[in-house]
N, C-alpha and C positions, 0 to 999 in steps of 0.2 A: 504494500500500500504506500502511495506517495505521501510524504509529509505535507501538511497544509502550507500553502504559500504565505510567506511573510509580506506585509504591505510594502509596496515599492517606496523608494525614497521620495519621489514627487508626491505620492499619496500622503505620506506622513507629514511632509512639509505643508501640503495644502490643508490638512486637518489642523495642524498647529497654527497656521495663519488664521483659520476660521475661529479657533479658540481665542486668539489674541484680539480678533475683531469683536467677538462677543464681550470679552473683558473690557475692551476699549469703549464699546457702546455703553456698558454698565457704568464705567467711569464718567462718561459724558452725561449720563442721566443724573448722577450724583452732582456733578458740576452745575448742571442746569438747575437742579433743585436748590442748590446753595445760592446761586446768583439771583435767580428769579425770586426765591424765598426772601432773600435779604431786601430785595427791591420792594416786595409786597409789605413786609414787616416794617420797613423804613417809612413807607408812605401811609398805609392804612392801619398798621398795627393790629391786623386781624388774625395773624397766625398763632399768636400767644406762645411763641418759642423764641429764644434769644439767638440761636444759631441754627436756622432752618436748614434741612428738614428735621434736625434732631432737637429734642428738648435738652439743650445744653448751652453752655456759654464758653467763650474763648478764654482760656486760662492755662497757658503752658506751665507745667510743673513736673517735678519728680517727687518721689517719696520712698518710704522704706520698702515698698514692694517692687521698686524698679529693678534692683539686681536680680531678685528671684524670678521676675517675669522674663528677663533676658536669658537667664539660665534655662528656664523651662522651654522657652521658645527655641533656643539654639539646640538643646538636647533633643527636642521632639523633631525638629527639622532634620537633624543629622542622623538620628537613630530610629525615628518613628516608623518610616516605611519598612525598614529591615526587621525591626522587632514585630511589627504587625504581621509580617509574612512568616516569621519563623517561630514565634512563641507558641507554646501549647495554648489552646483556646481558653482553658480554665485559668491560665495565668494572664492572658491578654485582657480579659474582661476587668478584673480588679485593678490591673495596671492602668487601663484606660480611665477607669473611675478616679483613681488616685491622681493621675496626671491632670485630668480635667479639673479636679478640685484644686490642685496646686496652681494651675493656670488661672482659674477664676479668682482664687484668694490673692495671688500675687498681683493681679491687675487691680483688684479692689483696694489692696493695701498701698497702691501708689498714692491714694488719697489719705492714707493713714487709717488706723483702726477705727477711730471715732467716726470720721466722715465717710469712710469707705464701707464700713460694715455696721457698726453699732448704731449709727444715727439714721440709717436709711429708712427703716420701717417705723420710726417714731415721729416723723414730721406730721404736720397738721392734716395732710391728706390720707394718712396711712392707718393701718388696722390697729396698731397698738394704742392709738388715741382713744379707743372705745372699749378697752378691756373691762373697765369698771362698770360699764353699762350692761354687761352680761353676767352679773352676779346671779341672776335668776335666768338661766338659759331658756327654758320653755317660754317664759313670759317675754323675753327679748325676741324670740322667733315669732311669737304671735303678733308682736307689735312692730316687727321689722319693716313692713311695707309702709307704715305710717310716718316714717322718717326719711323716705327716699327723696321726695321732691324738695327743691331748694326753699320753697315757702312753707314747708311743714315745720312744726315745732321741733327743736333740737335735731335738725336734719343731720344725717350721717355725713362724715367726711367723704370726699370724692371716691376713693377706692372702696370704701365700705358700701356706699350706695351703688357703686358700679358693678358689684359682684353679688351672687347669691351668698347666703350667710355661712356656707361651709368654709369659705375663704377666711372670714373673720374668726369662726369657731376654731380653726386650726391654731391660731395664735392665742385664743382664750384657753384652749386645752394645754398648750405649752406652758402658759402662765400657771395653770392649776397644778401642774406636776412639778413646779419649781423652776422651770426654765424661763425665768422672767427677764424682760428687758430686750432692747434692740440687738444686743450682741448675740444672745441665744436665737432670737428670731432670724437674724441675718444668717447665722451659720446653719440654721435649719434649711433655709432656702438654698444656700450654697451646696450643702451636703446632698439634699434631695435633688436639686437641679442638675448636679454633676452626674447623677445616675441615668439621666435621659439618654446620654450617649451609649450607655450599656444596653438600654432597652432597644434603641435603634439598631445596634449591632446584632442583638439577639434576633430581631425581626428579619433583618437582611439575611442572616445565616440560614434561617429556616425556610425563607421564601425564595431567596435568590442564590444561595450557596455561600460557603465559607470564604471562598477566594475574594468575592466582591466585598464581603464584610470586612475582611482584613485590609483591603485597599482603602476602604472608607474610614477605618479607625483613626488614623492620625488627623484627618480633617475634622472629625467629630470632636476630638480632644482639643485641637488648637483653633477652635472656631472664634472669629471676632465677636460672636454673640456673647462670649464670656464677659465682655465689658459690662453687659446688662444682666447677665445671670447672677452676678454678685452685686448687690443682694436684692433682687426683685422677687416679689411673691410670684410673678409670672414664671420664674424659673421652676418653682415648686409645682405650679400648674402644668408646665411642660413635662415634668417628670411623671406626674400622675397619668396624664393623657398618653404619654409615650409607653408607659408600662401597660396601660389598658390595651393598646394596639399590640404590644409584644406578646402579652398573654393570649390575646385572640389568635395571633399567628401560631403560637405553640399549640393552642387548642385544636385548630383546624388541621395542623400538620401531624400532630401526634394523637388525634382523636381522643383528647383528654376532657372528660366532663369537669374535672376539678379546675383546669385552667380556664375553661369556658365560663364557669361560675365566677371565678376571681376576676376575669376580664370584664364581665358584665357589672360586677360590683364597682370596679374602678371607672368604667364608663359612666355609671350613674353618679359617682362622686365628681367626676370631671364636669358634668353639666351643672353641678351645684357649687363648683368653684368659680366658674366663669360662664356667662351666657354665651359668649362667642365661640366657646369650645364645643358647642353642639356640632360645629362644622367638622370636628374630628371624625364625625360619622362618614364623611367622604373617604377618609383614609381607611377607616374600618371596612367600608364597602369594597375598597380595592383589595384588602386582605382577604375578605370573604370570597371575592372573585378569584383571587390567586389560589386560594385553598379550597375551592369548590369541590374538589374530588373528596376531600376529607369529610365535608358535610354530606355529600351524596352517600358515602359509605356509612356514615354515622349521623343521621339527621337528628338524633337525640341530643346532639351538642347544642342545639338551639334552645332546649329547655332550660338548662342551668344558665346559659347566657342571658336569656330574657328574665329569668328569675333573679339573677344577680343584678341585672340592670334596674329592676324595680325596687330594690332594697332601699337605697338612699332617697329616691323621690318619695317613696311611701313613708319613710320615717319623718322626713321634713314636712310632708303634707299633713300627717297625723299630728305633728307638733304645732301646726297652725300657720306654716309658711306656704304661700301660694306663689309658685314659680312664675306662672304666666302673668299674674297681676303685677308682680314685682318687675318683670321684664318690661311690661307696657309703661309702668311708672318710670323705669330707668330711661326709656326712650324720651319721655317728656323731660326728665331731669337733664339728659344729655343736651337737649336743645335749649334748656334754660341757661346753660353755662356756655363755656367756650366752644363746645361742639356745635352750638347753633350759630356761631359767628364765623368759625374757621371756614374758608372757602373750599367747597368740594372740588371745584375745578383745578385747584392747585394740589390738594392732598391726594386726589385719586391717582395721580402719577408720582407725586413726591413720596407717598408711602412706599412705593416700589424702590425708590432711591434709598430709603431707610433699610429696606430688605437687603439691598446690595451691601450696605455698611455692616449688617449683622451676619451676613453669610459670606461676604468676601467676593473678590473678583474670580477666584477659582470656581466658586459655585456658579457664577454667570457662565463661565466656559463649560462647566459640567452640565448645566442645563441645556446648552447648545447641543452637546453630545447626547443628552437624554432625548431631545427632540429628534436627532438623527437616528437614534436607535428605534424610536417609535415609528418614524416615517419609513424605515427600511426593516420592518419587523421580520426577523429570521429566527427560526427555531430548529434549523437543520443540524446544529450541534448543541451539546449541553451548555457550552459557554455562551452561545448566542441566545439560547432560551433564558439563561440566568440573567443576562443583560436586559432582555425585554421585560422580565418580571420586575427587576429593580426600577427600570424606567417607568413602568406603570405605577409603582408605589410612589415614586418621586412626583410624577404627574398628578396623582391624586392630591398630594400635599399642596402642590402649586395651585391646583384648582380651588382647594379650600381657602387658600390665602387670597386668591383673586376674588372669590365670592365675598370674603370679609371686606376686601377693599371696596368693591362696588356697592356694598351695603351702606356706606357712608357713616357707619357707626364706629369707625376707627380712623378718625382724622387726627393725625399726629400721634406721637408716643408709641408708634407701632414698632419701634426698635426694641421695646420690651413686651408689648402686648402680643406681638406675633412670634415670640420665642417658641411656643408650642408647634407652630407650623415650620419655623426655620430649621429646627433640628431634623426635619424630614427632607429638606432640600439639600443639606450638606452631603448626603450620600451620593449625589450626582457627581461629586468629585472623584469617585471611584473609577469613573470612565477616563480620567485624565492620565496621560503619560507624564514623565518628569515630575514626580510628586514633590521632590525637594524644592524645586523652583516655585511651584504653586503654594506649597506650605510656607515658604519664606514670604510670599506676598500676603498670605493670610495673617501671619504673625506680625508683619510690619504694620498692616492696617490696624490691628487691635492695639498695638503699642502706640502708634501715632494718635489714635482716637483717645486713648486713656491719658496720654501725656500732654496733649494739646488742648483738650476740652475738659470742662468740669461738667460731667453728666449728672442728671438728677431727674426727679419726677415728683 
């Protein structure tokens, strides 16, 4: 049998040029968002961000996390691809988690412990501001919707009002078990958020094969999104939703009733952490489509999945919280504040520039290759079939993000709000050659963002 032909040099060069064109187009999108955004903000002041398209301000600085961030970046660029290819799988996963945590923490500590981690979740918009109002949790849940609107008595801070109560309850329960204050809350988000990369790796391995998962690992670890993963509650939401998808993938590929029930439970929790994360259903649908043979062989998997899915909604409904009523009130609250003033015509495309900044230029090039895989779908070899399956998973995540964008309910601050979708775009980088070059670009972007800007929310 003749060995498969290697791509010719002209073909390789042509693909590389197209990758660079995609990365260049993404860079131009960011540049346009910055220049046009500054113009709009300077004239009409309707964007409500100091450094559009990001909620950030210009402030070059270094800090105690700078040396550590440089070490993590250099080590991951130099050794990440080789370790990802050679390490035993059970060693790779905890190493990926640990390295992701080191990357997130070192970037956060560029701003110092207080501002970078301990203070983030204690500001006037955040969850820790209302801990004392949940002394009686059942009563607080029954009364939750009465404080969503801006003109309601004792209205909730922006992030509390903007999410179902499971988000706030997480920090209330941390406080109840003795993990009080912004430091513990911040480290909870960092620790949980870093596991999202492991969940994505598990999903890719069972749906598209271990080789692609190993190639994606360094990009998931060294993501520019780490700038906002430390320490945003959206990082915690990203982890919960990612594990819901991962457990669903395990359930349909291993025909496991236990994993199906656990996945349903986490999907239910996801919907009560963030209204917008109902769109994770599109990623779940892709997993079900890719794992349809498992469902056909064991249709009983749907029973524990649906039963698990009902647990959290049932518990909150019986406690007196109405998800649909709260969502409709949130829409009103959103338009009462900055969301009603921020121009849709700018943010509908500037949000995508924010996505470039959290996923990096490598992901832009990877998405180009994802599109090429889908346009020339081939399953004539196992490798081609695996690439198609990964491309479908990434495409589902991109679709979810685009639906969120078009909804108009995410105008600005999507650099943190869309973290749960961004983690599923990063695996597109597995299609790229020359990983060290692209990883260097990813690391430099994160380092520049964190050293030149003071990010916040």
